[in-house]
N, C-alpha and C positions, 0 to 999 in steps of 0.2 A: 611452176608454170604460171605465168601471168596471163590472165584472160583480158581481152579488150573490153568486154562488157560484163557488168554485174548481173546477177540473177534478176535484180529489181529492174534494171534497164531492159533486159530481154523480155520480161513479163510485160513491161510497158509497150514494147514493140508489138508483142502478140495482141495486146488489147487494142492497139491502133489498127491492126489488121482486122480484128473482129468488128471494129467500129466502121469498117468499110474502106479504109485506105488501101489502094492497090499495092500488092506485095512488091511488084517491081519498083514502084515509087518509094515505098518504105525502105527497101534495100538500098536504093541509090542515095536517098537522103541521109541515111545513117552509116553508109559505107560497109555493108556486109553482103554476103552472097545469098542468093535464094536458097542454096543448099543449106547454109547455116540457119536460115529462117525455118526451113522444114525440119531440120534436126532439132532446133529449139522447140518447135511446136510439138514434136513427138515427145519431148522430154518434159516440157513445162506447160503444155496446153491445158487450159482449164484451171491452172493454179493461181493463187493469190501470192503476194510477196511473202506472207507468213508461211505458206505451204512450202515455198522454195527455200526459205531459211531452215525450216524443219528438215527438208530433204537433204540439204547440205550438211546439217548437224548429224543426221543419221549416216550419211556417207562417210563423214570423218570418223564417227564412232565405229563404223564397220571396218574401216581401214585399220584403226587402232587395234580392234579385236583380232583381225587377221594377223597383224604383226605379232601380237601376244601369243596367238596360237602357234605361229611358225617358230617363235623362239622357244616355246615350251616343247614342241615336237623335236626341235634340234637338240635341246638339253636332254630330253628323254633318250634320244638316239645315242648321244654321247655317253650317257650313263650306261646304257645297254652295252655299248662297245667296250667301255672300261671294265664292266663286270665280266664280259666274255674273255678278255685278256688276262684277267686276274686268276681265273680258274683254269 
């Protein structure tokens, strides 16, 4: 899924709002909704770009580990099923 804005851009938008730019004006100028702004603020509020990069890396690692766990559980279940049929 391609996102329109990078984490760095989003954090920049949040910093502009913190600096006093009106949220409606910020949204209009950059072409996103207020709902998106508030969603981003709940996720990235108070972060620096390095924090966002670290968060993204952790989310990717978490996804990888979940896939590995699912594969291991599937393999385990297949092995159990094969052993049940054998006896």
